[in-house]
VEXDREN-2710 file (C-alpha; in Angstrom, 1 decimal):
% VEXDREN-2710
k/r/px/py/pz
1/MET/-24.3/23.7/-4.8
2/ASP/-24.6/24.3/-1.1
3/LYS/-21.7/25.2/1.2
4/LEU/-20.8/21.7/2.3
5/GLU/-20.8/20.5/-1.3
6/ALA/-18.6/23.5/-2.3
7/MET/-16.2/22.6/0.5
8/GLN/-16.1/19.0/-0.7
9/ALA/-15.5/20.2/-4.3
10/PHE/-12.6/22.4/-3.1
11/THR/-10.9/19.7/-1.0
12/LYS/-11.1/17.2/-4.0
13/VAL/-9.6/19.8/-6.3
14/VAL/-6.7/20.4/-3.9
15/ALA/-6.2/16.7/-3.1
16/LEU/-6.2/15.6/-6.8
17/GLY/-4.4/18.6/-8.1
18/GLY/-7.0/19.7/-10.7
19/TYR/-10.6/20.1/-11.7
20/ALA/-10.8/17.3/-14.2
21/ALA/-9.8/14.5/-11.7
22/ALA/-12.0/16.0/-9.0
23/ALA/-14.9/16.2/-11.4
24/ARG/-14.5/12.6/-12.4
25/GLN/-14.4/11.3/-8.8
26/LEU/-17.4/13.5/-7.7
27/GLY/-19.4/12.8/-10.8
28/ARG/-19.8/16.5/-11.6
29/THR/-18.7/18.9/-14.4
30/ARG/-15.5/20.9/-14.2
31/SER/-17.4/24.1/-14.7
32/ALA/-19.6/23.3/-11.7
33/LEU/-16.6/22.7/-9.5
34/SER/-14.9/25.9/-10.8
35/LYS/-18.0/27.9/-10.0
36/ALA/-18.2/26.4/-6.5
37/VAL/-14.6/27.3/-5.7
38/MET/-15.0/30.8/-7.1
39/GLU/-18.1/31.3/-4.9
40/LEU/-16.1/30.2/-1.9
41/GLU/-13.4/32.7/-2.8
42/ARG/-16.0/35.4/-3.2
43/GLN/-17.5/34.7/0.2
44/LEU/-14.2/34.5/2.0
45/GLY/-12.7/37.4/0.2
46/VAL/-9.4/35.6/-0.5
47/ARG/-7.9/33.6/-3.4
48/LEU/-7.8/29.9/-2.5
49/LEU/-6.1/28.5/-5.6
50/ASP/-3.3/29.5/-7.9
51/ARG/-4.5/28.4/-11.4
52/THR/-2.2/27.4/-14.3
53/THR/-3.0/25.8/-17.6
54/ARG/-1.9/22.3/-16.2
55/LYS/-2.5/22.3/-12.5
56/VAL/-4.0/24.2/-9.6
57/ARG/-2.2/24.7/-6.3
58/PRO/-3.6/26.1/-3.0
59/THR/-2.4/29.5/-1.9
60/GLU/-1.3/29.8/1.7
61/ALA/-4.8/30.8/2.7
62/GLY/-6.2/28.0/0.5
63/TYR/-4.0/25.4/2.2
64/ALA/-5.2/26.6/5.6
65/TYR/-8.8/26.5/4.5
66/TYR/-8.3/23.0/3.0
67/GLU/-7.2/21.6/6.3
68/ARG/-10.2/23.1/8.0
69/CYS/-12.6/21.8/5.3
70/ALA/-11.1/18.3/5.5
71/ALA/-11.7/18.3/9.3
72/VAL/-15.3/19.6/8.9
73/LEU/-16.2/17.1/6.2
74/ALA/-14.8/14.3/8.2
75/ALA/-16.7/15.4/11.3
76/VAL/-19.9/15.6/9.3
77/GLU/-19.4/12.1/7.9
78/GLU/-18.6/10.7/11.4
79/THR/-21.7/12.4/12.9
80/GLU/-23.9/11.0/10.1
81/THR/-22.3/7.6/10.6
82/GLN/-23.0/7.5/14.3
83/ILE/-26.5/8.8/14.0
84/ALA/-27.4/6.3/11.3
85/GLY/-25.9/3.5/13.4
86/LEU/-23.3/2.8/10.8
87/HIS/-20.4/2.2/13.2
88/ASP/-21.5/-1.5/13.2
89/ALA/-22.9/-1.6/9.7
90/PRO/-20.9/0.8/7.5
91/ARG/-22.3/1.8/4.0
92/GLY/-20.8/3.6/1.1
93/VAL/-17.6/2.9/-0.9
94/LEU/-14.4/1.8/0.7
95/ARG/-11.4/2.3/-1.6
96/ILE/-8.4/0.0/-0.9
97/ASN/-5.0/-0.2/-2.4
98/GLY/-2.3/-2.9/-1.9
99/PRO/0.7/-4.7/-3.5
100/MET/0.0/-7.2/-6.2
101/SER/1.4/-10.4/-4.7
102/PHE/0.2/-9.8/-1.1
103/GLY/-3.1/-8.6/-2.5
104/THR/-4.0/-11.7/-4.4
105/ALA/-2.7/-14.1/-1.8
106/TYR/-4.0/-12.6/1.4
107/LEU/-5.8/-9.2/1.0
108/ALA/-8.4/-10.5/-1.5
109/SER/-9.8/-13.1/0.9
110/ALA/-9.7/-10.6/3.7
111/VAL/-11.7/-8.1/1.7
112/ALA/-14.2/-10.8/0.8
113/ASP/-14.7/-11.8/4.4
114/PHE/-15.0/-8.1/5.4
115/LEU/-17.7/-7.6/2.8
116/SER/-19.6/-10.7/4.0
117/ARG/-19.6/-9.1/7.5
118/TYR/-20.8/-5.7/6.2
119/PRO/-23.0/-6.4/3.1
120/ASP/-24.2/-2.8/2.7
121/LEU/-20.6/-1.7/2.0
122/LYS/-19.0/-1.5/-1.4
123/VAL/-15.3/-2.0/-2.0
124/GLU/-13.0/-0.8/-4.8
125/LEU/-9.8/-2.8/-4.6
126/LEU/-6.8/-1.6/-6.6
127/LEU/-3.7/-3.8/-6.6
128/ASN/-0.3/-2.6/-7.9
129/ASP/3.3/-2.5/-6.7
130/ARG/3.6/1.3/-7.1
131/PHE/3.5/3.4/-3.9
132/ILE/0.5/5.8/-4.2
133/ASP/-0.6/8.8/-2.3
134/PRO/-4.0/8.0/-0.8
135/LEU/-5.1/11.6/-1.1
136/GLU/-4.1/12.0/-4.8
137/GLU/-5.7/8.6/-5.7
138/GLY/-8.8/9.0/-3.6
139/VAL/-8.0/5.9/-1.6
140/ASP/-9.2/5.3/1.9
141/VAL/-6.6/2.6/2.9
142/THR/-3.4/1.5/1.3
143/VAL/-1.5/-1.5/2.5
144/ARG/2.3/-1.5/2.0
145/ILE/5.1/-3.9/2.8
146/GLY/8.6/-2.7/3.7
147/ALA/10.2/0.4/5.1
148/LEU/8.1/3.6/4.8
149/ALA/9.3/6.9/3.5
150/ASP/8.7/10.0/5.6
151/SER/5.3/11.4/4.8
152/SER/2.3/13.0/6.3
153/LEU/0.3/9.7/6.2
154/VAL/-0.7/7.8/9.3
155/ALA/0.8/4.3/9.4
156/ARG/-0.6/1.5/11.5
157/ARG/1.6/-1.6/11.7
158/LEU/-0.5/-4.8/10.9
159/ALA/2.2/-7.5/11.0
160/ALA/5.6/-8.4/9.6
161/THR/7.0/-11.0/7.2
162/ARG/10.3/-12.8/7.4
163/ARG/12.6/-12.9/4.4
164/VAL/14.4/-16.1/3.5
165/LEU/16.8/-17.4/0.9
166/VAL/15.1/-20.2/-1.1
167/ALA/15.9/-22.6/-4.0
168/ALA/14.2/-25.6/-5.5
169/PRO/15.5/-29.0/-4.4
170/ASP/16.3/-29.8/-8.0
171/TYR/18.6/-26.7/-8.2
172/LEU/20.3/-27.6/-5.0
173/ALA/20.9/-31.2/-6.2
174/ARG/22.6/-29.8/-9.4
175/HIS/24.5/-26.9/-7.9
176/GLY/24.9/-27.7/-4.2
177/ALA/23.7/-25.5/-1.4
178/PRO/25.7/-22.4/-0.4
179/GLN/27.5/-22.7/2.9
180/SER/28.2/-19.0/3.4
181/PRO/27.0/-15.7/2.0
182/ASP/30.2/-15.5/-0.1
183/ASP/29.1/-18.6/-2.0
184/LEU/26.2/-16.7/-3.4
185/ALA/28.6/-14.9/-5.9
186/HIS/29.0/-18.3/-7.6
187/HIS/25.3/-19.2/-7.7
188/ARG/22.6/-18.2/-10.1
189/CYS/20.5/-15.6/-8.2
190/LEU/17.0/-14.2/-8.8
191/VAL/16.8/-10.6/-7.8
192/TYR/14.0/-8.2/-7.0
193/GLY/14.5/-4.9/-8.9
194/GLN/16.3/-3.9/-12.0
195/VAL/19.4/-5.2/-13.7
196/ALA/22.6/-3.8/-12.2
197/ALA/26.3/-4.4/-12.8
198/ARG/26.7/-5.4/-9.2
199/GLN/24.0/-6.7/-7.0
200/ARG/24.2/-7.3/-3.2
201/TRP/21.9/-8.9/-0.7
202/GLN/21.9/-7.5/2.9
203/LEU/21.9/-10.4/5.3
204/ALA/22.2/-10.6/9.1
205/ARG/23.6/-13.0/11.6
206/ASN/23.6/-12.5/15.3
207/GLY/22.8/-8.8/14.8
208/GLU/25.7/-8.3/12.4
209/MET/24.8/-7.1/8.9
210/ILE/26.6/-8.8/5.9
211/SER/26.6/-7.4/2.4
212/ALA/26.8/-10.4/0.1
213/PRO/27.5/-10.0/-3.6
214/VAL/25.2/-12.0/-5.9
215/ALA/25.3/-13.0/-9.6
216/SER/21.8/-12.3/-10.9
217/VAL/20.4/-14.2/-13.9
218/LEU/16.9/-12.8/-13.5
219/CYS/15.7/-9.5/-12.2
220/ALA/11.9/-8.7/-11.8
221/ASN/9.8/-6.2/-10.0
222/ASN/7.3/-8.8/-8.9
223/GLY/7.9/-11.4/-6.2
224/ASP/5.5/-14.0/-7.8
225/VAL/7.7/-14.1/-10.9
226/LEU/10.8/-14.7/-8.8
227/ARG/9.1/-17.4/-6.7
228/GLU/8.0/-19.3/-9.8
229/ALA/11.4/-19.0/-11.4
230/ALA/13.0/-20.4/-8.2
231/CYS/10.4/-23.3/-8.2
232/LYS/11.5/-24.2/-11.7
233/GLY/15.1/-24.5/-10.5
234/LEU/16.5/-21.4/-12.1
235/GLY/18.4/-20.2/-9.1
236/ILE/18.3/-18.8/-5.5
237/ALA/15.8/-16.1/-4.5
238/LEU/15.5/-13.8/-1.5
239/LEU/11.8/-13.6/-0.8
240/PRO/9.4/-12.7/2.0
241/THR/7.4/-15.5/3.4
242/VAL/4.2/-13.9/2.3
243/ILE/5.3/-14.9/-1.2
244/ALA/7.4/-18.0/-0.6
245/GLY/5.6/-19.5/2.4
246/ASP/3.2/-21.9/0.6
247/ALA/6.0/-23.1/-1.7
248/ILE/8.2/-23.8/1.3
249/LYS/5.4/-25.7/3.1
250/SER/4.7/-27.8/0.0
251/GLY/8.4/-28.7/-0.6
252/ARG/8.6/-26.8/-3.9
253/LEU/11.2/-24.6/-2.3
254/ALA/13.8/-25.2/0.4
255/VAL/15.4/-22.6/2.7
256/VAL/19.1/-22.2/2.4
257/LEU/21.6/-20.3/4.6
258/ASP/18.8/-20.2/7.3
259/ALA/21.4/-18.8/9.8
260/TYR/21.6/-15.7/7.7
261/SER/18.5/-13.6/7.2
262/PRO/17.7/-9.9/6.5
263/PRO/15.5/-7.9/8.9
264/PRO/11.8/-8.7/8.5
265/LEU/9.6/-6.5/6.4
266/PRO/6.8/-4.6/8.3
267/ILE/3.3/-4.5/6.8
268/HIS/1.4/-1.3/7.4
269/ALA/-2.0/0.2/6.7
270/LEU/-1.6/3.8/5.6
271/TYR/-4.3/6.5/5.5
272/ALA/-4.6/10.2/5.4
273/PRO/-4.3/12.0/8.8
274/ASN/-7.7/13.0/10.1
275/ARG/-9.0/13.6/13.5
276/PHE/-12.4/12.0/12.6
277/LEU/-11.5/8.8/10.8
278/ALA/-14.5/7.4/8.8
279/ALA/-16.0/4.4/10.5
280/LYS/-15.7/2.2/7.3
281/THR/-11.9/2.9/7.3
282/ARG/-11.4/2.4/11.0
283/LEU/-13.4/-0.9/11.0
284/PHE/-11.4/-2.2/8.0
285/ILE/-8.0/-1.4/9.5
286/ASP/-9.0/-3.0/12.8
287/PHE/-10.2/-6.0/10.9
288/LEU/-6.9/-6.4/9.1
289/ALA/-4.9/-6.0/12.3
290/ARG/-6.9/-8.9/13.9
291/ARG/-6.7/-10.9/10.7
292/PHE/-3.0/-10.7/10.2
293/SER/-2.0/-10.8/13.9
294/THR/-1.2/-14.5/13.6
295/ALA/0.9/-14.1/10.4
296/PRO/-0.7/-16.9/8.4
297/TRP/2.1/-16.8/5.9
298/GLU/4.8/-18.0/8.4
END
């Protein structure tokens, strides 16, 4: 294994927290990666990893070397990309992660159009509602909706989605429409998240935040589930327009309390910090920014 391959092995071991995961992603054996890292340690004269039975962690010197290796490997990839003319025609594998509802409704078609534009590229698309660390999962780009936690990841804002209170016309005919946020306590509500003794929705009017108690009859961790329950007349749901937009346009859902709305949810593309961002990643993020600049779900 040459020096660059050894550096690649080392960075994968650090990023994924162990030899087994790194070996699977690189298509090599654990023993080959272990020998490569040990050879790097011998050449450098320092210990790069603290090894335990369950996980490996970089030493202080190892973390510093990891950052340098990541920069070198990215620079090599960028140089090869430019020389091979891949800025306009990227090749290789692009690994993308996104939330389930948004992924099936909007990201899937965007990926298909991107692949049509760059036929030499391969894409691995993983959809779930769990926040992932791109480094640990080996993902190039992850798309997330909502407020972001502090992290070392780079975030590029792509768009935003409004949130609205919606119910089926049939439900409103049977129960009446709420006239104020206080009325929600007397309605059947469909809530994102887990069951709790007391649920509240945060609404806003004229810049003033209002915490409205709600009586939940259904809690789910997927917006599609809540939308379909609302369409069947089971209650009132608070949903982003990326999920409820089509049902509102078709008349399956009606907006209620439209004078009260929570702040919109931002949509970001997240990726690992890197001075030399791979062309395939940069092109895809630019493509998404253009694609969603008009917010087709509104």
